[in-house]
N, C-alpha and C positions, 0 to 999 in steps of 0.2 A: 503493499500500501502504500501511495506517495502523499505527503500530506504537507499542505501550504499554514503555515502559522502567521498572522500577521497580530503582532503584537501592540496592541492600544488604549492604554488606561487612561483614566480621566485625570482630572486636576494640573493639566498642561500649566506652569505659573507664567513662563515669558508670554507663551500667545495662545490666550485662555481657551480652551473647547478645541484647542489646533486640530487633533484629529477629524472632527467634523464640522470642522468651519469650512464654509463654501468655496470652493477655488474652482474660477473660473466654469462654473456652472454645477458643479457636483460635490456633495461632501467629501473633502480630501480624501478620507476610506474609501470614497469608492473606484476611485482612481487604482489603488492596489487590487482592490480584489477583482477589478473587469479585469485587469492584465492577466491575474492569476487564472480567470477563468475561463478567458480569450485562449491561455497556453495549452489546454488541453494536456496538462502533464500533470494533474491532481487530481485523485481518487476524493479527496476532499479538498476544500479550502477553508480554514476557521478564522475567526479571529478571538484571541485573546485578550480579556477586557474582566473590569472591576462594575464598571457604567453602564447602569441600563440604555441610556440615549445612543451611546457607541453600540451596543449591543441590537438596538432594535435597528438603524440604521444600518447595521451590517448583514442583518436577512434581510433587510429590504433591496438589498443590492445582490444578493446571493449569495451571501457566505454564510454558512452555520457558525453556531453559539453555542456548545456541546455543553458549558463548562462555564462558569462563572470563577474569575483568578481570584485567589484569595488574597487577601487584603497585605500581608505579609511578603507578595510579590509585586505590588505595588504603589510601591515609595520612591520616592526620588533617586532613593540609592540602588536599587533593584537593575542589576543589568541583565542583558539579553538571554544569554547562555540560560539562568537560573528559570526562567520564563518558556524559552522552548523545552527545556528537561522538564517542566511541571505538562505542558500537553503530551510529550511521549511518554509519560509515564501513566496519564491517564487514561490514554489511548492501550495503551499494553496492559493498564487495569478491564479494560473493555473485552480484551481477548483479541483486538488488532497486531497482527505483524508489519514494522514499517520498516518499507525499504530504503527509503529519500525521504528527508525530512526538509523543509526550505522556509527559512526564513525571511518575510517580505515585510518589511517597514511600512507603517502604514502614512508615512509621507512620503510617497514617492512616485509623484506624477508624471515623471515621464518616464517610469518603469513601462517597456512594452513589451508584450508577449512572446515576441522573437526573443528579448534576451532571455530569459527563463528558459525555454526550448534549450539554448545554446549552454545555459549553465550546468542543464543538466545532461546534457551531449557533453561535457567538461567532465562533470565529474563521473558519472559510467566511463568513460573511456580511459580512466587512469586509476591509479593505487594510490588516492587523494582519500584525504578527509572531509574537506571541503571544496567548493568554485564559488567564489563571489567576484561583484561587479568591485570592479577599481577604474579609477580615469588618473590623465596625467598633470603631472603640475603644470602652472601654463608660464612658471619663469623657474630657472636650475634655482634650485634649492640649496645649492653648494653657494650661491653668493646672495644667501640672506642674511639681513643684517637685525639686529637687536638696538634698543635703546638702553641705558642704564639709568639709572635714577632721577640723574640731572638731563635727561633727554639726550645726552650726547653717542654717538653713533659707534659700533664695533664690528664687526663678521663675523658669522659660525664661523667660518672657515677662510681665516683672511689668506692661504695661500692659494687661492682662487681667484683672488683680484686679476691677475691679468690674464686668467684664461678665456679663452674666448666661450660664449656658450654655448656654440656649436661642438665644441670638444670635452662638453659633460656629462658623465650620464645621466639619462634622463629618468626620472623619479615618478611613482604612480602614488596615489590615495584613495584610502576605502572609497566610493561612493554613493555607501549609503543607501542600499536598495533594495539588494537580497542575498542571502545566504545559502546557498545551497549544502545539505549535511549529510554523514553518513549517523544514524539515530547515535551507536554507541560512540563516534567523535562527538557529538551535542552532550550523553549522558556525561563522559568521563570529562566532561569539561576539557578536550583537547583544544590548543592553539590554536585560534581562526590565520592569526597573520605569520604563520611558520613553511614551512618548506612541507607542509605535508596538504600545503592549499593550492589552489591555480585560480589564476585573475581569470577575468572576463571583464575585456576592455572595453570601457563606455566612451563615446565621445565627450568632450568638455562639456559641447552645448547641451546635452540632456544630465547634466550632474548640478544637482545645484542645495545644498545642506538647506534647513528649513527650522531655523533656532530662533529665530529674532523678524518682529514685524518688516525689517530692512528686507530680509531673506525672502519673507515671503511675498512681498510687493515685487524686485527680482527676480523669483521664481512664476508668478503670474506673468510678468513683462514676455521672458524668457518662452513661455507655454503657449502665449496668442501667438506670438512670432511666429513660433514652428507649425503651428496648425496654419496662421495665416500663409506659409510658404508652401506649404503641403496641398490646399485647396488651390493657389494657385497654379499649380505644377498639373495639378486634377483639370 
């Protein structure tokens, strides 16, 4: 059984109601649910939540909410892995054998069904624990600078001051959209950012963290621009 788990707790502080706040015409979480369903990768798509409003909207858009997430896994300090472990344990207690489990973030409106299908292919093709979305940094991280308490500048890697950008190794970061994994990897808490994981590379224009109001506005601009371009092509 292939399972998609979308973690979506209530009580967001920086953007109140973030997971169900309207985003370009739909509740934010609806975009993740629809991408998961359209991928045809999953036997079940569920939302793990402690919130009744999130549960109602999730079900309206086609996800299941087979359990209510306990309060002990719903505070600001709970990481993703314990939430996925809880979902896997619940399904195993119901007698289900899980083959692959994919965590999909509720705030991933740029996620496409094809990305999820590719992630599954990558996971199944190799002897790996996880396959997850990444994108490249737009600027060489070796030339990053820090500011001290007085606002003075220093480089993290001053040895690269004179190195040409094209001669520096490209760096990547987590795109924060999906994480395919094997159940035993999730349950044992094996590290995701390690050499037992493979990357699914996404273009930068389809990646945006949404943690602040500024992030949200930028994401809506990007989303509308992408859809306007797609409509023009058609």
